[in-house]
C-alpha positions as CSV (number, residue, x, y, z in Angstrom):
1,M,17.6,7.8,-28.7
2,D,16.2,10.8,-30.8
3,V,14.7,13.2,-28.6
4,R,12.8,16.5,-29.9
5,K,10.5,19.1,-28.4
6,G,6.9,19.0,-29.5
7,S,4.0,16.7,-29.4
8,S,3.1,13.5,-31.2
9,H,0.3,10.8,-30.7
10,P,1.6,7.9,-28.6
11,K,1.6,4.4,-30.5
12,P,-1.4,2.2,-29.8
13,W,-1.8,0.2,-26.6
14,L,0.7,-2.9,-26.3
15,E,-0.4,-6.1,-25.0
16,D,0.9,-6.6,-21.7
17,T,2.9,-9.8,-20.7
18,K,4.3,-11.1,-17.5
19,R,7.8,-9.9,-18.4
20,I,7.3,-6.6,-20.4
21,T,10.7,-5.2,-21.6
22,V,12.2,-1.7,-21.8
23,E,11.8,-1.8,-25.3
24,D,8.0,-2.4,-25.0
25,L,7.7,0.7,-22.8
26,E,9.7,2.8,-25.3
27,K,7.3,1.9,-28.2
28,I,4.5,3.4,-25.9
29,I,6.4,6.4,-25.3
30,Q,7.8,7.2,-28.7
31,G,5.9,8.9,-31.6
32,P,6.0,7.8,-35.2
33,N,9.6,7.0,-36.5
34,G,10.7,6.2,-33.0
35,I,11.0,9.7,-31.8
36,T,10.7,10.6,-28.1
37,F,9.1,14.2,-27.7
38,L,9.8,16.5,-24.7
39,P,6.9,18.0,-22.9
40,S,5.2,20.9,-24.8
41,R,3.6,22.3,-21.8
42,S,4.6,23.5,-18.4
43,M,2.2,21.0,-16.8
44,D,-0.4,18.5,-17.6
45,E,-3.1,16.6,-15.8
46,V,-2.4,12.9,-16.4
47,Y,-5.0,11.3,-13.9
48,P,-7.7,13.1,-12.1
49,G,-6.1,15.5,-9.7
50,V,-2.6,14.6,-10.5
51,Y,-0.5,16.7,-12.6
52,I,3.1,16.3,-14.0
53,G,5.1,19.5,-14.5
54,E,8.5,21.0,-14.7
55,H,10.5,23.2,-12.2
56,Q,9.0,26.6,-13.6
57,A,5.6,25.2,-12.7
58,A,6.4,24.4,-9.3
59,V,8.0,27.7,-8.5
60,N,5.0,29.7,-9.7
61,I,3.4,29.6,-6.2
62,L,0.7,32.2,-7.3
63,Q,-0.4,29.9,-10.1
64,L,-0.5,27.0,-7.9
65,E,-2.7,28.7,-5.4
66,N,-4.9,30.2,-8.1
67,L,-5.4,26.5,-9.7
68,K,-6.0,25.3,-6.0
69,F,-3.1,22.9,-5.8
70,T,-3.1,21.3,-2.4
71,H,0.1,19.2,-2.7
72,V,3.5,19.3,-4.4
73,L,6.0,16.5,-4.9
74,N,9.5,17.2,-6.0
75,V,11.3,14.3,-7.4
76,A,14.6,16.3,-8.1
77,V,15.6,18.0,-5.0
78,G,18.9,19.8,-5.4
79,K,20.3,23.1,-6.3
80,D,22.2,22.6,-9.6
81,K,20.7,23.0,-13.2
82,F,19.8,19.3,-13.4
83,H,17.5,19.5,-10.2
84,S,14.8,21.6,-8.7
85,D,15.2,23.6,-5.4
86,T,11.6,23.6,-4.3
87,H,11.2,22.9,-0.7
88,A,8.6,23.0,2.3
89,E,9.6,26.6,3.3
90,M,8.5,28.1,-0.1
91,Y,4.9,26.8,0.5
92,R,4.8,27.6,4.2
93,K,2.3,30.5,3.7
94,T,0.0,28.6,1.4
95,N,-2.1,25.5,2.1
96,I,0.2,23.4,0.0
97,T,1.8,20.2,1.5
98,F,5.3,19.4,0.2
99,M,7.3,16.2,-0.2
100,G,10.7,16.0,-1.7
101,V,13.0,13.2,-3.0
102,K,16.7,13.5,-3.9
103,A,16.9,11.8,-7.2
104,D,19.1,12.0,-10.1
105,D,18.0,11.6,-13.8
106,T,20.4,8.8,-14.7
107,A,20.1,5.3,-15.5
108,L,22.1,4.3,-12.4
109,F,19.9,6.0,-9.9
110,N,17.6,3.7,-8.1
111,L,14.1,5.2,-7.8
112,L,12.5,1.8,-6.9
113,P,12.8,2.1,-3.0
114,H,10.8,5.6,-3.3
115,F,7.8,4.2,-5.3
116,S,6.0,3.2,-2.1
117,S,6.3,6.5,-0.2
118,T,5.7,8.6,-3.3
119,S,2.7,6.6,-4.2
120,K,1.2,6.8,-0.7
121,F,1.8,10.8,-0.7
122,I,0.1,11.1,-4.3
123,H,-2.7,8.8,-3.2
124,H,-3.2,10.8,0.0
125,A,-3.2,14.0,-1.9
126,I,-5.9,13.2,-4.3
127,S,-8.0,11.3,-1.6
128,S,-8.4,14.5,0.3
129,P,-11.2,16.8,-0.2
130,G,-10.4,18.8,-3.2
131,G,-7.1,17.3,-3.4
132,K,-4.8,18.3,-6.2
133,I,-1.0,17.5,-6.6
134,L,1.7,18.6,-8.9
135,V,4.5,16.0,-9.3
136,H,7.5,17.7,-10.7
137,C,11.3,17.3,-11.5
138,R,13.4,19.5,-13.6
139,A,11.8,19.2,-17.0
140,G,8.8,17.1,-16.0
141,A,9.5,14.3,-18.3
142,S,11.6,11.5,-16.5
143,R,11.8,11.6,-12.7
144,S,8.1,12.9,-12.2
145,A,6.7,10.6,-14.9
146,T,8.3,7.5,-13.5
147,V,6.8,8.0,-10.0
148,V,3.3,8.7,-11.2
149,I,3.5,5.7,-13.5
150,A,4.6,3.6,-10.3
151,Y,1.6,5.3,-8.5
152,L,-0.9,4.2,-11.0
153,M,0.5,0.6,-10.8
154,L,0.5,0.5,-7.0
155,K,-2.4,2.3,-6.1
156,Q,-4.7,2.2,-9.2
157,H,-3.8,-1.4,-10.2
158,K,-2.8,-0.6,-13.6
159,T,-0.3,-2.7,-15.6
160,V,3.0,-0.8,-16.3
161,S,2.1,-0.7,-20.0
162,E,-1.5,0.7,-19.1
163,A,0.0,3.1,-16.7
164,T,2.7,4.3,-19.3
165,Q,0.0,4.7,-22.1
166,L,-2.3,6.5,-19.6
167,V,0.4,9.2,-18.8
168,R,1.8,9.3,-22.3
169,A,-1.7,10.0,-23.8
170,K,-1.7,13.3,-21.7
171,R,1.8,14.3,-21.7
172,E,5.0,13.9,-23.5
173,I,7.4,11.7,-21.3
174,A,10.9,10.5,-21.4
175,P,12.0,8.4,-18.6
176,N,15.5,7.1,-18.9
177,P,16.1,3.4,-19.5
178,G,17.1,2.7,-16.1
179,F,13.9,4.1,-14.8
180,L,11.9,2.2,-17.4
181,R,13.8,-1.0,-16.2
182,Q,12.8,-0.2,-12.6
183,L,9.2,0.0,-13.8
184,C,9.4,-3.4,-15.4
185,K,11.0,-4.7,-11.9
186,L,7.9,-3.2,-10.1
187,Q,5.6,-5.1,-12.5
188,E,7.5,-8.3,-11.9
189,Q,7.2,-7.8,-8.2
190,I,3.5,-7.0,-8.5
191,D,2.9,-10.2,-10.7
192,D,4.9,-12.4,-8.4
193,R,2.9,-11.1,-5.2
194,Q,-0.3,-11.8,-7.0
195,E,0.8,-15.3,-7.9
196,M,1.7,-16.0,-4.5
197,H,-1.6,-14.7,-3.3
198,K,-3.4,-17.1,-5.7
199,K,-1.4,-20.1,-4.5
200,K,-2.3,-19.3,-1.0
201,T,-5.9,-18.8,-1.8
202,C,-5.9,-22.2,-3.6
203,C,-4.3,-24.0,-0.7
204,I,-6.8,-22.6,1.6
205,S,-9.8,-23.5,-0.6
């Protein structure tokens, strides 16, 4: 996959299907000529009150306070160069509430079990008066983007293609294929639950 630094308009919306594929999501994320661009800014608001950003944005506490952030979610807790070492103690003297998830940006790492808790945290953050959350990882392109897309699916009732397009329209993102596969799996789970609910409703009526 060709990955470059910069910006390009995302491709048009894809028609969502019950079994959307990783390739479908990659077409939304990629710019012309199949190029995936890395973020050109430190952070971007991708949904009202929800920002995706990189490590440097999260450690700039003065800026976060000036911009009136109330919550920070780190989806890459760790101390090496592939992770971000932000933690609750960093924000102790601020009004910022912190949550951390230890996740690796690899296709083999399973983020799916964390979608529920991170979505609840994001939703609680922006539902609070004046709520504003920074969701970050190391580069603000893969782990953080994945959990925000999952949030839009679980709490804002977007399909995976709608959620991916919404985020991509505001920020260059590059979730790894494993994370995209997990988002497709989440879509399948949501579809199956909805189908089961319809069947139960039909039986009752």
